[in-house]
LUMNUVO-527545 format. One record per residue (C-alpha): residue number from 1; residue in three letters; chain; x, y, z. Coordinates in pm, 1 decimal. Layout:
BEGIN
ATOM   num   residu   chaine       east      north         up
ATOM   NUM      ala        A          X          Y          Z
...
This chain:
BEGIN
ATOM   num   residu   chaine       east      north         up
ATOM     1      met        A     -743.9     -472.0    -1592.7
ATOM     2      ser        A     -387.3     -353.0    -1489.1
ATOM     3      glu        A      -34.3     -513.9    -1541.7
ATOM     4      leu        A       38.1     -453.7    -1238.8
ATOM     5      pro        A       -9.8     -683.0     -931.5
ATOM     6      ser        A     -335.3     -550.5     -667.4
ATOM     7      ile        A     -325.8     -572.3     -307.1
ATOM     8      ser        A     -577.8     -626.7      -89.6
ATOM     9      val        A     -566.6     -556.8      305.6
ATOM    10      val        A     -831.9     -683.7      565.2
ATOM    11      ile        A     -869.2     -566.3      890.0
ATOM    12      pro        A    -1102.9     -710.5     1087.2
ATOM    13      ala        A    -1248.3     -464.8     1371.4
ATOM    14      tyr        A    -1453.6     -474.1     1706.1
ATOM    15      cys        A    -1490.6     -185.5     1904.9
ATOM    16      glu        A    -1194.9       10.1     1794.4
ATOM    17      glu        A    -1339.7      350.5     1694.2
ATOM    18      ala        A    -1051.3      536.3     1818.8
ATOM    19      gln        A     -832.4      342.6     1645.6
ATOM    20      leu        A     -931.5      258.6     1313.7
ATOM    21      pro        A     -862.8      580.8     1157.3
ATOM    22      leu        A     -514.2      576.9     1246.6
ATOM    23      val        A     -447.6      215.8     1133.0
ATOM    24      val        A     -683.3      316.7      784.2
ATOM    25      arg        A     -495.2      619.0      738.6
ATOM    26      ala        A     -151.7      471.4      765.5
ATOM    27      val        A     -219.9      181.4      540.9
ATOM    28      asp        A     -353.1      429.7      272.2
ATOM    29      ser        A      -48.6      572.3      284.4
ATOM    30      glu        A      197.9      291.9      263.2
ATOM    31      leu        A      -24.3      144.2      -21.0
ATOM    32      asp        A      -43.1      455.6     -213.9
ATOM    33      ala        A      370.3      489.3     -243.6
ATOM    34      leu        A      371.2      151.1     -342.2
ATOM    35      gln        A      162.2      306.9     -684.7
ATOM    36      leu        A       14.6      -68.0     -733.3
ATOM    37      pro        A     -387.8     -140.9     -804.2
ATOM    38      tyr        A     -514.5     -172.0     -404.2
ATOM    39      glu        A     -860.3     -201.0     -195.7
ATOM    40      ile        A     -916.3     -216.3      190.8
ATOM    41      leu        A    -1159.8     -413.6      369.8
ATOM    42      val        A    -1276.6     -329.4      693.9
ATOM    43      ile        A    -1507.4     -582.3      877.4
ATOM    44      asp        A    -1659.3     -462.3     1203.8
ATOM    45      asp        A    -1765.9     -755.1     1337.5
ATOM    46      gly        A    -2054.6     -624.4     1506.4
ATOM    47      ser        A    -1910.7     -395.1     1752.2
ATOM    48      thr        A    -2108.5     -185.1     2008.3
ATOM    49      asp        A    -1958.7      168.6     2010.5
ATOM    50      gln        A    -1953.0      341.0     1714.1
ATOM    51      thr        A    -1709.7      169.3     1445.3
ATOM    52      trp        A    -1974.7      131.7     1185.8
ATOM    53      thr        A    -2015.8      499.8     1208.3
ATOM    54      val        A    -1677.4      625.2     1175.1
ATOM    55      leu        A    -1596.0      356.1      931.9
ATOM    56      gln        A    -1868.0      513.1      698.3
ATOM    57      asp        A    -1743.5      828.0      721.0
ATOM    58      leu        A    -1378.9      696.8      653.7
ATOM    59      cys        A    -1479.8      571.3      319.5
ATOM    60      thr        A    -1623.0      828.1      232.8
ATOM    61      ala        A    -1308.0     1024.7      237.5
ATOM    62      his        A    -1118.6      734.0      146.3
ATOM    63      pro        A    -1230.2      608.0     -208.7
ATOM    64      lys        A     -996.3      271.7     -194.5
ATOM    65      leu        A    -1188.8      149.2      120.2
ATOM    66      arg        A    -1454.7      -56.0      139.1
ATOM    67      gly        A    -1617.7      -99.9      528.8
ATOM    68      met        A    -1841.9     -474.3      581.1
ATOM    69      arg        A    -2073.4     -494.5      896.1
ATOM    70      leu        A    -2193.5     -814.4     1044.0
ATOM    71      ser        A    -2493.6     -859.3     1215.5
ATOM    72      arg        A    -2353.7     -947.5     1534.3
ATOM    73      asn        A    -1998.8    -1040.1     1714.3
ATOM    74      phe        A    -1912.9    -1342.8     1530.2
ATOM    75      gly        A    -1524.2    -1371.5     1663.2
ATOM    76      lys        A    -1215.8    -1270.9     1481.9
ATOM    77      glu        A    -1186.9    -1599.0     1303.9
ATOM    78      ala        A    -1511.7    -1541.3     1136.6
ATOM    79      ala        A    -1450.0    -1173.0     1036.6
ATOM    80      leu        A    -1153.6    -1241.0      850.0
ATOM    81      ser        A    -1319.8    -1532.7      646.0
ATOM    82      ala        A    -1546.2    -1273.8      562.9
ATOM    83      gly        A    -1266.3    -1059.0      424.5
ATOM    84      leu        A    -1072.2    -1316.1      265.0
ATOM    85      asn        A    -1441.7    -1405.4       70.1
ATOM    86      glu        A    -1477.5    -1037.9      -19.1
ATOM    87      val        A    -1147.6     -893.9     -157.9
ATOM    88      cys        A    -1012.4     -984.1     -526.3
ATOM    89      gly        A     -671.8     -898.4     -505.0
ATOM    90      glu        A     -352.9    -1115.3     -658.4
ATOM    91      ala        A     -217.6    -1061.8     -287.1
ATOM    92      val        A     -406.3    -1051.7      -12.0
ATOM    93      ile        A     -286.8     -862.5      333.4
ATOM    94      val        A     -452.6     -951.0      678.5
ATOM    95      met        A     -382.5     -734.9      985.4
ATOM    96      asp        A     -524.2     -666.7     1316.9
ATOM    97      gly        A     -691.0     -285.4     1325.8
ATOM    98      asp        A     -538.3     -167.4     1669.6
ATOM    99      met        A     -139.2      -51.2     1459.6
ATOM   100      gln        A       -5.7     -382.5     1679.6
ATOM   101      his        A       31.4     -484.6     1327.9
ATOM   102      pro        A      246.0     -202.7     1196.9
ATOM   103      pro        A      174.8      -69.2      874.4
ATOM   104      ser        A      504.0       58.8      790.9
ATOM   105      leu        A      566.2     -349.0      723.8
ATOM   106      ile        A      358.8     -373.0      377.2
ATOM   107      pro        A      629.0     -215.2      113.6
ATOM   108      gln        A      879.9     -507.7      262.0
ATOM   109      met        A      606.2     -771.1      232.2
ATOM   110      val        A      473.0     -706.4     -106.8
ATOM   111      glu        A      852.8     -673.4     -218.6
ATOM   112      ser        A      933.5    -1022.2     -126.7
ATOM   113      trp        A      601.5    -1165.8     -231.6
ATOM   114      arg        A      691.5     -962.5     -582.5
ATOM   115      glu        A     1060.6    -1101.4     -575.5
ATOM   116      gly        A      892.2    -1467.9     -528.0
ATOM   117      arg        A     1024.1    -1552.0     -219.3
ATOM   118      gly        A      710.3    -1716.0      -94.9
ATOM   119      asp        A      340.4    -1735.4     -139.9
ATOM   120      val        A      275.0    -1623.5      184.5
ATOM   121      ile        A      438.4    -1402.5      376.6
ATOM   122      glu        A      408.2    -1407.0      726.0
ATOM   123      gly        A      521.8    -1093.8     1027.2
ATOM   124      val        A      642.9    -1336.6     1277.4
ATOM   125      lys        A      697.6    -1146.8     1664.6
ATOM   126      gln        A     1048.4    -1097.4     1692.8
ATOM   127      asp        A      933.1     -905.6     2020.4
ATOM   128      arg        A      622.0     -861.8     2165.1
ATOM   129      gly        A      624.9     -538.4     2314.2
ATOM   130      asn        A      463.4     -433.6     2664.9
ATOM   131      glu        A      306.3     -768.2     2705.2
ATOM   132      arg        A      146.4     -817.8     3054.8
ATOM   133      leu        A      423.9    -1132.6     3179.8
ATOM   134      ala        A      130.7    -1370.7     3232.2
ATOM   135      ala        A       -8.4    -1302.9     2843.9
ATOM   136      thr        A      345.7    -1372.3     2739.3
ATOM   137      leu        A      358.1    -1691.2     2945.6
ATOM   138      gly        A       12.4    -1808.3     2810.6
ATOM   139      ala        A       72.5    -1763.2     2452.3
ATOM   140      lys        A      412.6    -1965.9     2473.5
ATOM   141      ala        A      207.2    -2240.9     2645.3
ATOM   142      phe        A      -60.6    -2249.1     2363.2
ATOM   143      tyr        A      193.8    -2183.3     2077.2
ATOM   144      ser        A      395.7    -2532.7     2244.6
ATOM   145      leu        A      111.4    -2718.0     2336.0
ATOM   146      ser        A      -45.7    -2619.7     1990.3
ATOM   147      ser        A      287.4    -2747.2     1808.0
ATOM   148      trp        A      313.3    -3059.5     1982.0
ATOM   149      leu        A       -2.9    -3151.3     1895.3
ATOM   150      ser        A      -61.6    -3047.1     1542.1
ATOM   151      gly        A      315.2    -3080.4     1412.2
ATOM   152      tyr        A      294.9    -2692.2     1277.0
ATOM   153      asp        A      524.4    -2470.4     1430.1
ATOM   154      leu        A      331.3    -2157.5     1531.9
ATOM   155      his        A      568.9    -1994.8     1759.4
ATOM   156      gly        A      579.5    -1618.0     1700.1
ATOM   157      ser        A      300.4    -1671.0     1450.3
ATOM   158      thr        A       66.6    -1384.5     1406.5
ATOM   159      asp        A     -206.2    -1286.9     1200.9
ATOM   160      tyr        A      -18.2    -1058.1      978.6
ATOM   161      lys        A       42.1    -1199.8      688.5
ATOM   162      leu        A       13.9    -1113.6      292.8
ATOM   163      leu        A     -152.5    -1452.6      138.1
ATOM   164      asp        A      -91.0    -1485.0     -257.9
ATOM   165      arg        A     -431.7    -1535.5     -457.2
ATOM   166      arg        A     -346.7    -1923.9     -495.1
ATOM   167      val        A     -343.8    -1979.3     -108.3
ATOM   168      val        A     -647.6    -1759.4      -75.4
ATOM   169      asp        A     -852.5    -1989.2     -311.8
ATOM   170      gln        A     -778.6    -2259.3     -176.0
ATOM   171      trp        A     -888.6    -2122.3      188.4
ATOM   172      arg        A    -1233.9    -2018.9       28.4
ATOM   173      ala        A    -1271.5    -2407.3      -76.3
ATOM   174      leu        A    -1258.3    -2492.2      288.3
ATOM   175      gly        A    -1570.2    -2560.1      441.7
ATOM   176      glu        A    -1510.1    -2575.6      784.6
ATOM   177      arg        A    -1702.0    -2357.9     1033.4
ATOM   178      asn        A    -1453.3    -2411.4     1318.6
ATOM   179      leu        A    -1158.2    -2174.8     1197.8
ATOM   180      phe        A     -811.3    -2105.1     1370.7
ATOM   181      phe        A     -657.4    -1870.0     1088.6
ATOM   182      arg        A     -323.7    -1937.2     1154.2
ATOM   183      gly        A     -341.6    -2296.9     1180.2
ATOM   184      ile        A     -517.7    -2326.7      862.3
ATOM   185      val        A     -280.6    -2135.1      660.7
ATOM   186      ala        A       -3.2    -2340.6      795.3
ATOM   187      trp        A     -176.6    -2666.1      710.3
ATOM   188      leu        A     -230.3    -2567.7      382.6
ATOM   189      gly        A      157.0    -2545.9      286.7
ATOM   190      phe        A      268.1    -2367.3        0.2
ATOM   191      glu        A      618.8    -2144.7       39.9
ATOM   192      arg        A      661.6    -1948.4      308.1
ATOM   193      ala        A      914.2    -1640.1      409.2
ATOM   194      ser        A      897.4    -1405.6      704.3
ATOM   195      ile        A      990.4    -1087.6      820.2
ATOM   196      pro        A     1023.8    -1016.6     1194.7
ATOM   197      phe        A      887.7     -751.3     1331.9
ATOM   198      ser        A      855.6     -569.9     1743.2
ATOM   199      val        A      524.0     -520.5     1824.0
ATOM   200      pro        A      449.0     -192.3     1857.0
ATOM   201      asp        A      209.0      -60.3     2154.2
ATOM   202      arg        A     -138.1      -39.5     2096.2
ATOM   203      ala        A     -330.9      296.4     1959.2
ATOM   204      gly        A     -566.7      340.9     2207.8
ATOM   205      gly        A     -764.9      120.8     2462.7
ATOM   206      asp        A     -739.0     -245.5     2595.6
ATOM   207      ser        A     -715.4     -560.5     2432.2
ATOM   208      arg        A    -1040.4     -736.0     2411.7
ATOM   209      trp        A     -913.8    -1102.7     2408.3
ATOM   210      ser        A    -1015.2    -1205.0     2749.2
ATOM   211      phe        A     -869.8    -1605.7     2946.2
ATOM   212      phe        A    -1166.0    -1712.2     2825.6
ATOM   213      asn        A    -1140.7    -1565.0     2475.6
ATOM   214      leu        A     -806.8    -1729.4     2455.2
ATOM   215      leu        A     -918.9    -2040.1     2575.5
ATOM   216      val        A    -1176.2    -2104.7     2360.6
ATOM   217      leu        A     -942.6    -1995.9     2084.1
ATOM   218      ala        A     -717.2    -2239.8     2218.1
ATOM   219      ala        A     -990.6    -2517.8     2226.4
ATOM   220      thr        A    -1097.4    -2480.5     1878.7
ATOM   221      ala        A     -686.7    -2493.7     1758.6
ATOM   222      val        A     -641.0    -2805.4     1951.6
ATOM   223      thr        A     -965.5    -2976.8     1828.0
ATOM   224      ala        A     -958.3    -2877.7     1473.8
ATOM   225      phe        A     -559.8    -3003.9     1404.7
ATOM   226      ser        A     -535.7    -3327.8     1632.2
ATOM   227      ser        A     -709.3    -3598.7     1757.3
ATOM   228      phe        A     -392.3    -3684.9     2020.0
ATOM   229      pro        A     -648.0    -3577.2     2283.2
ATOM   230      leu        A     -896.4    -3844.7     2241.8
ATOM   231      arg        A     -590.6    -4097.8     2195.4
ATOM   232      leu        A     -475.3    -3983.1     2571.3
ATOM   233      val        A     -821.9    -4114.2     2700.0
ATOM   234      thr        A     -768.9    -4478.6     2559.5
ATOM   235      leu        A     -381.4    -4419.2     2713.3
ATOM   236      ala        A     -535.2    -4340.8     3073.3
ATOM   237      gly        A     -822.6    -4608.0     3066.5
ATOM   238      leu        A     -498.2    -4839.2     2912.0
ATOM   239      ala        A     -295.5    -4684.5     3224.7
ATOM   240      phe        A     -587.9    -4814.3     3522.9
ATOM   241      leu        A     -679.7    -5099.3     3349.1
ATOM   242      ala        A     -327.1    -5219.8     3402.9
ATOM   243      gly        A     -315.6    -5077.8     3774.9
ATOM   244      ala        A     -649.0    -5263.1     3891.0
ATOM   245      phe        A     -452.4    -5555.5     3667.1
ATOM   246      val        A     -132.1    -5545.7     3910.3
ATOM   247      met        A     -360.9    -5474.2     4214.4
ATOM   248      thr        A     -577.5    -5802.5     4164.5
ATOM   249      leu        A     -269.1    -5984.8     4155.2
ATOM   250      asn        A     -188.4    -5835.1     4474.6
ATOM   251      thr        A     -515.7    -5876.9     4600.6
ATOM   252      leu        A     -483.4    -6227.2     4544.5
ATOM   253      tyr        A     -123.5    -6301.9     4649.1
ATOM   254      gln        A     -206.8    -6171.1     4963.7
ATOM   255      trp        A     -512.0    -6367.1     5024.0
ATOM   256      ala        A     -346.0    -6697.6     4901.5
ATOM   257      ser        A     -119.8    -6645.7     5196.8
ATOM   258      gly        A     -336.5    -6566.0     5491.5
ATOM   259      val        A     -300.3    -6170.7     5441.7
ATOM   260      asp        A     -605.7    -6015.2     5588.9
ATOM   261      val        A     -697.7    -5733.5     5289.3
ATOM   262      ser        A     -798.4    -5367.9     5354.8
ATOM   263      gly        A     -694.0    -5082.4     5207.4
ATOM   264      phe        A    -1061.2    -4862.9     5231.1
ATOM   265      ala        A     -911.3    -4548.7     5187.5
ATOM   266      thr        A     -698.5    -4676.0     4903.2
ATOM   267      val        A    -1017.2    -4762.7     4754.8
ATOM   268      ile        A    -1166.3    -4450.5     4783.0
ATOM   269      ile        A     -856.9    -4267.9     4667.6
ATOM   270      leu        A     -868.3    -4500.9     4424.4
ATOM   271      leu        A    -1267.2    -4404.2     4263.1
ATOM   272      leu        A    -1154.8    -4028.5     4283.6
ATOM   273      ile        A     -870.5    -4049.8     4063.5
ATOM   274      ile        A    -1122.2    -4305.0     3848.2
ATOM   275      gly        A    -1413.2    -4098.8     3861.1
ATOM   276      ser        A    -1206.9    -3752.7     3809.0
ATOM   277      thr        A    -1067.6    -3895.4     3473.6
ATOM   278      val        A    -1358.4    -4035.0     3310.5
ATOM   279      met        A    -1488.1    -3755.9     3378.9
ATOM   280      val        A    -1216.4    -3515.9     3204.3
ATOM   281      ala        A    -1221.1    -3796.7     2967.8
ATOM   282      leu        A    -1611.1    -3723.9     2879.7
ATOM   283      gly        A    -1511.2    -3380.4     2843.7
ATOM   284      ile        A    -1272.3    -3379.5     2568.7
ATOM   285      ile        A    -1496.3    -3650.7     2377.5
ATOM   286      gly        A    -1793.8    -3385.1     2414.6
ATOM   287      glu        A    -1586.1    -3093.1     2284.8
ATOM   288      tyr        A    -1501.2    -3300.4     1980.7
ATOM   289      val        A    -1879.7    -3397.0     1956.0
ATOM   290      ala        A    -1925.6    -2998.5     1988.4
ATOM   291      arg        A    -1714.5    -2955.8     1718.1
ATOM   292      ile        A    -1921.6    -3234.2     1460.1
ATOM   293      tyr        A    -2231.0    -3100.2     1576.8
ATOM   294      glu        A    -2175.4    -2732.3     1463.9
ATOM   295      glu        A    -2001.4    -2828.9     1165.6
ATOM   296      val        A    -2326.0    -3086.2     1021.7
ATOM   297      lys        A    -2543.1    -2790.5     1086.6
ATOM   298      glu        A    -2357.4    -2615.3      800.4
ATOM   299      arg        A    -2465.8    -2268.9      937.6
ATOM   300      pro        A    -2273.9    -1980.7      750.5
ATOM   301      arg        A    -1962.1    -1862.2      924.3
ATOM   302      tyr        A    -2096.1    -1477.9      945.2
ATOM   303      val        A    -2408.6    -1289.8      840.2
ATOM   304      thr        A    -2368.3     -970.8      656.8
ATOM   305      ala        A    -2599.9     -641.8      799.9
ATOM   306      ala        A    -2498.3     -345.1      594.9
ATOM   307      arg        A    -2178.5     -184.3      346.8
ATOM   308      cys        A    -2012.3      107.8      275.8
ATOM   309      gly        A    -1794.7      231.0       32.4
ATOM   310      pro        A    -1779.4      167.8     -349.6
ATOM   311      asp        A    -1902.4     -187.4     -471.7
ATOM   312      pro        A    -1633.2     -477.6     -501.9
ATOM   313      ser        A    -1506.0     -483.6     -854.7
ATOM   314      pro        A    -1149.2     -587.9    -1031.6
ATOM   315      leu        A     -874.6     -377.1     -917.0
ATOM   316      ser        A     -741.1     -177.6    -1141.5
ATOM   317      asp        A     -536.4      159.0    -1178.1
ATOM   318      ser        A     -796.2      404.1    -1141.6
């Protein structure tokens, strides 16, 4: 084993055959210049294009590159988990494979870590680049809601992080299946430092994160780190109970005063409001029950179908 610290880079990829050679060459170049032992692991998350074929060819050309293919698309969070379970570096860098996490930031992240500025070195978005307005507003709303419900400030946070081996080991010890990488890293704590960066344009193609995908991720983030929505159900019930009590007193007062009690339209509106609230409450409870159901089944987070490149082993200078 070398006395120099070793670096592992995890890159989850899904249908990124065009971008993958660019990011691998860029990351390989940055790590090679550091003159530290390193490895690059690309996780093919069940791509439906030629990503796996491209990755196999890249493994032949880059001796420090390994590839791992999942049996189907398990999602980015599961792919990240697969990578963290596989690598053996003393520091692990997690980044996207679309070049929107600039590889040029790697030396600065490694330097900050080696100087002891933090166990988690985060790339924080200073400028979101040419992102669509709807996506920008949606991201701000999501992070504001997540920060409010969970108590962790995730504004500007990304998956572009360097994690010390201690942090990775604690991640591996977690057994939950519903994963939200940024939230879990924030929950783990440890000393942190941030490096701002401007998001460059994608190397090619469009983002495959649909509105529905983002909605599912948001639901996972909220249910994984906060039970406040369940408390909202209780608060709504108490509010309606108080309203019902006030209306009952008003009705009794009118009856005692000899006033005809009417209000058919009001009753219908109240029934609609209460019925809608009950349905929303059941939906919120159902989300938590679904998460519990997924956890108790204890299925693996992912299934590995194939590997390419060198066998995993402790990193050295060779």
